[in-house]
N, C-alpha and C positions, 0 to 999 in steps of 0.2 A: 362550873362545878369544880370543887376542890375537896381534898381530904384533910380533915383536922382531927385532933384527938377527941376522945369522948368527953374529956373535961371541959370542952368548949360549950357544952350544953348550958352550963351555969357560969356565972361570973363573966369572964372576958373571952371573946372569940379570938383564938390565936391565928397566926398567919396561915394562909391556905397552903397545903402541901401538894406535891405532884401526885398524880395517880397513874397507874398502869393503863395501857390501852384496853385491856380486857376487864377493867374494874367496873363495878356497878355505877350507873349514871343516874342522876336525879335532876329533875327540872320542874320548876313551878310553871305550870302551863295555863293557869287561870287564877285571877284574884281580882277583887273589886278595884276599879280604877280610883275611886274615892270612897273612904269609909265615913259614914255619917253616924254620929253618936247615937246610941240606942239601937243600932242595927247590928246584926251578926255579919260575919265576913266569910263568904264561901271561898274555899281555896281548893284547887286541883293540883295534885302533885303526881308526876309520872316518873316511875322508876323503871329503868331498863336493866335487866339482868342477863348477861350473856352466858352465864353458867347454869348450874343445876338449881333446882328450887331451894329457896332459903326460908326457914321458919323462924318466927318470933324475932323479927328484925325491928329494933327500935326506930321509930319515925317521930321526929320532933319538929314542931313549928315554934320558932322563937322570934322575938322582935326587940329592937333596941329599947332600952329602958327610958331613954330621953330623946328629945328631938334635937338632931344636930344643928349647930348654929350657922354653919357655913355651907355654901353650895359645893365647895370642893370636897367636903367630907362625904356628902351624898354621892358624888361622882366616884370617889374612891371606893365606897362601899359596893356600888353596883358593878364595878369592874373587877371585884374580888381581889383588889390590891391588899397588900399586907397592912392590916390595921386592927386595932383592938376596940371592943365596944362591950359595955355591960348589957346583958341580954335578959329578957323575961321570957319564960316558957308559956306559950299560949295553948299548946296541945301536945300531949305525949301519949303514944300508943305503940303497941307491937303489931307487926303485920307479917303475913306470909308473902314472899316475893317469888312468884313462879318464873320460869324461864321466859324471856321475852320482855315485852313492854306492858306495864300495869299502871293504871291510873287510880289514884285514891282521892275521892272527893270528901273533903272535910269542911264542916261548918263550925267556925269559931263563934261561940255564943256571945251575945252582946254584953253579958255581965262580966265577961273576962276582959273586955276592952273598956277599961275604966278611965279613959282620957278624952280630952277634947273640950272640957268645960272651963278651961282657963287659957289665958294668952300664951302661956309657956308650954302647955301640954298638947295643943292642937298642932298639926303639921305633919311632915314626913318622918318616918322612922324606917330604918333598915329592917327588912323582913328576911327570915332564913328558914329553909326546909333542909332537914338532914336525916340520913340513915346511917346506922353504925353497923359495920360488918368487919369481923376479925380485927378488932381494936382500931379500926380506921373509921373516921366519920366523913362521909361524902356529902357535900353541901351544894345548895343553889341559893342565890340571893336575888332579891328584888326589893322594892320599896312600897310601903303601905302609907298612904297619906290620909289622915283623919281631919275632916273639916271641923271648925268650931261649932259648939252648940249654941253660941250666941251670935248676934247679927254683926256683920262687918260691912264697912263701906268698900265695895269691890273696886279693884283697879281695872282700868280699861286695857284691853289688848286688841290688836288687829293683826291679821295675817296678810301680807302682800303676796298674792298668788299670781304669778305671770301665766297667761294662757296664750301661747304663741305657736307659730308654725314650727313644725319639727323638720329635722334633716330628712327623714323618710318621706315626708309629704313634699318637700322641695325636690326630692329625687324623682318625683313624677313629672317634673318639668323637663322636657327633652333638652339635650345639649344643642348648641347652635348648629352643629353638623347634622344631627338628627332632624332638627326642625326644618332646615333647608331641604333635606332629602324628602321629607314628608310633603313639603310644598311642591317640589318638582314632580313627585309621583301624582299628586292631585291635579297638577296642571296637565300632565300627559293623559290622565284619565278623564279630563274634562269636568272634574268636580270642584275646581278652584274658581271661585266667583271672580270674573275679570274686573268687576266694578266694585264689589263690596270689600269690607275689611276682612282680614284673615282671622281665623279663630284664635283666641287668646289662650295659650297653653298654661300661663301662670294663673290666670283666672280659673281655668279648669281644675288645676291642682288645688287651689285654695277652696274652691267649691266642694271638691271631693273630701276635703278635711273638715268641712263645716259640720257634718254629722257628729264627728268626734267632739267638736267644740260645743255643740248644742247639748250633748250628753253631759259634758263636764260642767257646763253652766247649770244645768238642771240638778246636778249632784250637790251644788254649793247652797245649802239651806241654813247652815248654822250661822248665828251672829258672829261678828268678828272677822269679816272677810273684805279686804280691799282687792278687788279683781283687776289686775293689770292686763288688759286685752289687746292683743295684736289688732291694730285698726283695720287690717285687711279682712278680718272676719266679720266686720259689720259695715261694709262699704258697698255702695252702689257700683263703684268703679270695678270691683271684683265680683259683682253679682252675688254677694253673700248677705246683703242687708235683709232681704225678705225672710231668710231662714233664721236669722239670729235676733231680729228686733224684738219679737214677743218674749223669748226666753230672757233676754237682757232686761226688758222692762219688768218682768216678774222678779228677777234677781235684784235689780236696783230698788224695788219697792220693799224689799225685806228688811227686817230690823238688823242694824249693824252691818249693812252692806253698802259698798261704794264701788263705782266703776271708774277706772282710769284707762285712758287710751294710750297705747304705745305706738311707735312708728311701725308702718306696714312691714311685713316680712321680718319683724324683729331686727331692724337695722343695726348694724355693727357700729355703734357710736365711737368706740375706741378706734376702729379702723378709719372712720371718717376723720377723727381728730388727728390721726397719724398721717394720713395721705392727703387730706384736703380735697379729695376727689368728689366734688359736689354732685356730679352726674350719676354717681353710683349710690349715693345715700340721701341726698336732699329730697328726691321725689317721695321716698318712704316717709320722711319726716313731715312733708307737706300733706301727706294723706291723712294725718291725724286730724287736722282741722276739717277736712272734707268729710271724714267719718263723723266727727262731732256734729256737723251740720245735718248729716243724714239722720243721726239718732235724735237730734233735737226735733226734727219733723215728725218723728215717731214717739215723741214724749218720753225719751229715755235720757235721763240726766247723766252726764259724763264729764269728768275733769281731764284736763290735758297738761297740767302743770307739774305733775309728779314724775321725776326722772328715775325710772327703774331700768338702769342700763344692763345689757346682757353680759357685759364683761366687767373688768375692774373699773371702779369709779375713780378716775384720776382727776386731777385739777383741770386738765385739758377737756375731758369729757363733760365735766360740770359746766365749764365755760361754754362749750358748744350747746349743751342742753339749755342753759339760760338764754343764749342767743336765739333759740328756737322755741321759746315759750315754756320750757320745763325748768322752773326756777325753785322747786322744792326737791331736795335730794332724798333718795332712799338708799341706804347703805347699811353695812354691818358694823358692829362696834369694833371689830378687829381692824377695820380700815382706819378708824380714828380713835386710837386708844387714849385714855386719860393721861394728862401730863403727870399728875401725881397718882401713885397707887391708891386704890380704894378697897375697903373691906365690905362694900355693899354695891349693889347694881344700880346704876343711875337710870334716869328717865329716858324713854325713847324719843322724847321731844327735845331737840337740841338745835344749836346754831353752829354750823361748820363753815369757817372762813367767811363769816358774815352772811351765810346763806341758810335759811331754815331747812331743817332736815328731820327725817324719821330714821332713827338709828335702831336697827334690828339687833336682837341678841343672837349672835352667831351660834353659840352652843345649843340654845333652844331651837333655833331654826333647823339645825341639822337633825336633831331628834325628831322634830315634826316631819321632816322630809323623808325619814326612814333611812338615813345614812348611818354608816358604821356597822360594827360587827354584832351589836346587841340583837337579841330577839325582839320581835314586834312588841311583845308584852313588856319587856324591860324598858324599851324605848318609851312606851306610853307611860309606864309608872314613873320613870325618871323625869320625863317632861312635866307631868303633873306635880311631882315633888319639888322640882326646881322652881316652878312658878310660885308654889307655896312658900318656899324659902325666900324668894324674892320679896314677897309681901312681908314676911316676918322680919326681914332685915331692918326695915323702917316702916312699921305699920301705920304711922301717922303722916307719912309723906307719900302722897299719891304719885307714884312713878309708873306711868303706863308702860306696857310691854309691846314690842313689835317683833313679829317673826317675818322673815323674808325667804320665800321658797325658791329653789332653782327652777329653771325651765323643765317641763316634763314631769312635774310632781303629779302623783295620782290624786285627782280631785276628790273622788269618793272616799278614799282612805283618809285624806287630810280632813275632810268634813266630819268624819266619825270622831276623830280625836278632838276637833274644835268643839263639837257638841259636849264632850266631857269637860273641856276647859270652861266653856260658857256656863255649864251647870254647876261648877264649883263655886262655893260661897265667896271666895276671895277674888274672883275674876268676873268681868263683864265684857262681852264681845262688842267691839265698836269699829270705827273706821279710821283711816289716816287723818281725815278731817277732824274727827273727834279728838285725836291725840294732839293735833295742832292747836286746838283751843285750850289745852291744859298748860300749866306753867312750864317754862323752859328749864332744861337741865342747867344747873347753876355753875358747873365747874368747867374748867378748860380742857379741851381735847386737842390732840394733834390735828394739824390741817391735812387736807388731801395730798397724797403723794403725786409727784409728776410722773408722766409716762416714762418707761424705760426707753432711753434714746436708741438702744440697739434692737428693741423689739419691733415687730411690724415690718421688717424688711421683706419678708415673704409676701405679705399683702401688697407692699409697694411695688414689688416686681410684677405681681399679678395685674395690678392696675395699669402699669406701663404696657404690659403685653396686650391687655384687652383694648386699651386705647389705640395701639398701633394696628391691631387686626380690625378693629371697628372702623377706623378711617379707611383702610384699604377696601374692605368689603362694601362699605357704604358708597365709596367712590365708584366701584364697578356697578353696583345696583342702580345708582342714579343715572347711569348711562343707558340703562335698559328700559324696556317698556313696562316692566314690573318691579320698580324699586322697592315696593312693599315686601316682596319675598325676601330680599336681602336684609333689609332693616329689621324685619321680623325675626330673622335668624339670629342676628346680633343681639336683639333685645332678650332672647332666651338666656343669654349669659349676663348682659349688663344689668338686667332688672333683678337678678337674684344674687349677683356677686356681692352686693352690699349687705346681705343677710348674715346675721350672727349664727343662724342655724346651720349654715354650711360648715362642714369640717374642713380643715386645711387640705385634706386629700380630695374632698369633693371640689373645692375651688380649683386645685391644680388640674383635676381632670377636665373641668369645664373650660379652663383656659386653653388646655392642650387641644380640645375638640374645636375651639374657635380658631386657633392657629392652623389646625389641619384644614378647616374649611377655607381659610384665606389662601393657603398654599394650593389647594385643589382648584379654586377659582382662577388663580394665577396660571396654573398649568393648562387650563381649558382655553385660555387665550394665548395663542402661540404663533410666532413667525417661523415658517418652515425653513430649515437650513438649505443652503445652496452651494454648489461648487463655484469655483472662480469664474467670474463673468468678464467678458471683454467689452470695453466701452471705447468706441472709435470715433465718437462724435462729441462735439462740444456741448450740445444740449440734447437731452433725450428724456424718456420716461423709463425708469428702472423698474422691472417687474418684481414685485414682492408677493409671496404666497402666504396668506394669513388664514389661520384656522380658529374657529370658535366652537367650543363644545358646550356652550351655555344653552339652556332650554328656551331662551327668549332672545329676540334681536337686541343688538347692542350697537350704539354709535361710538366709534373710536377714531383715533388718528394714528396713522402709521408714520413714524419718524425715523429718518436715517441721519446719522451724524458720523463725523470722522474728525480726528485731530489733524488730519492732513488738509491744508487749505487749498489743495488743487481740485477739490470737489466741493460743490455747494448743493444743498438739498432744500426742498420745500416740503413740510409735512402735508399729508393728504388725509382728509376726513372721509370716512366711509361707514357704511352700515353692514355689520356682519350678521347674517341670518343664522338661526340655530343649527348647530351640528353641520357646518359647511366649511369649505376652504375657498377663499376668494383671492384672485390675483389683483393686486392694487398697483397702479403705475405711479411711482414717486418721481416727480420732476427733479432732474439732476443736471448740473452745469459743470463742465470740466474746464478748469483754468490751465492745467498742464497735464503732462503725461507721467505715467509711473504705475507701480503696483501699490494699491491703497487698501487698507483694512477699514471696514465700516461697521457700525453697530446699528441694527434695525430693531426698534421696539414698538410695542403698542402702548400708547400713552392716553392719559385722560385730558380733561379740559385745560388744566394748567401745566401740562407737561409731565405729570407724575407717571411713572411706569406702572402699568396695571396687568401686564401679561408677561409671558416668557419670550424674551427676544433672542436674537442670534447674531453671530458675526458672519459677514459676507466679504470675501476678498474680491476686489475689482481691478482688472488690468486695464488701465486707461491709456489709450493712444489717441489723444484728442486731435493730432495733426494728420492722422491717417486719412481722414475723410477729405480734407482740403488737398492733400498731396495726391490722393487718388483721382480727385476731380481734375486737378491740373494736368496730371499725366494723361488722363483720357482726353481732356480738351486739347492738349498739345498734340496727341496722336491724331485726333480728327483734323486739326489745323494742318499738320504735316501732310496728311493724306489729301486734303483739299488743295494745298499748294502744289504738291506733286502732280495732281491731276490737271491743274490749270496749266502748269508749265508744259507738260507732255502734250496737252491739246494744242498749245500755242506752237510748239515746235513741229508738230506733224502737219498742221494746217489742213487745206482742202485739196485733194489730188484729182484735177480735171484737165482736159486738153487745152492748149493755148488758143486764143481767138486770133485769126489772121486779119491784117489790115485790108480794107476794101480796095484800095488802089492796086495792091499787089495781086489780088485775085483777078482783077480785070486785065492786067498786062499779061498774065499767063494765058488767058484765053486768046 
């Protein structure tokens, strides 16, 4: 709304003037989307008066005397930019305007609307409502499009409408840490099946979103819709096929309808092209063919060759799409502007870098999506008007139109507008395939841009962090009796990290949760610290105390090592029971003596550290055992020798025996 002089009622509409914050406001709140010759035009105008009641206020409805030749003229009119136009008065009356909001319903008679019967008189015209108060004229503008009274050959249009998983729906998938904790709780409660597969949290989230998807599919009844569906919403792998097969069959059988399958979870193709991380993205792309096969068994036709990328369509993304079967591009005309400036709008069917493409009109697409500051009414009127202007630019040159909507567009609201477009005499709703059958755009466009070499660094860092944590967690899990618990937790991040629906903040949060889980598992496998230990033998078993806080048994090896070559160790394999501390004897051989620092770690099958280790100092006195033995043996030998000598020296103390002859002579 703006204020202009009273003289603007006739002749030329002058530039809009500023209005005070407490001025009267006027708004066109309803008008026919398309005027058909011979019919009246109902108009509703709402006037808001913040002050006291006003009497005998002039209220005028005027329209441009001629149809603007260019789209830019219409866009300027609707935005209330400074411009002049010769106006015709359709209705003039005086009204009382009470305090507050008052709506005036006015029916413009058919006999006043005397155009539409020639090629130059049909089409869009600027429409204006105004009230004059205190020498100021307050206006509101919109556009009224009159269709011709004679028959036209309609131009084909289609709307590429992506229907994909949303960020809120992916938020229902637990983080890796949450998923692991859920499994541990189920294990302790005895509800975790020891033999069967774990429940699929991603499938659960997609199934929960299916009701929303079914409603959106059911709302799409107008001709002129190319539905680009996230393949996870019609997949037996995700448990969604039974819910969506019938609605999709009904949609695909409708006039001007076509179904296109997109990678599952709306894979971030730009991220894939940047990182080359196949494990995060390729499974989603491969799901497209599996879903197509599922739908084929249910008699639902679907194409898989149209590339409707969730992000910027760069040369790298197009190459990646072509390599995976999507060799028809869908993009906006702002991505591939014409080499030479044009005063008319080219066809939506084009060839970009030798690749067939559907080129959507970016301005019309934004109007259809409800973007911008216009009211809903003005967006609708402008969209209808610009399509008519497109036709009038070159009426004998069939130049189909394409609209491409962003993810998350309101399907029901879009369908309401498409029904108006399909009902217009100059348009006919069709499909992307219909447009591809029409003649190609004959002029040169710029090629696809290459990806910004500095963009994507955040995603590259995330991919590197996920890979590192995934390897660590999977290594621990594979050593336990329930590796599925650990791989399942990792999958909660890996399987959604490649989705374009994740915001950068969501991705950062999930990566942080995965790294937290890895750190927690490492802390739950720990070597207990020890004070300095004396080692006085050349060969022995060194006692190491190892703790496991895991909920399941795990087979590990305990490894001691030192840079000092005076000690040699052998790793020892052992099984750690849940939530216990075990003493493990590590064989050690001493080559020499001294004070030696050692490192003790819990390691995996190829020697990778998987737990929290510790430093243990050892005081080695390898000769003490031999020296002690020699001393003791020498002492025993000395005692033995002394005993023998003493016994020998003392001899046997008995009286001497007399000779027989001597005894006899004495007698």
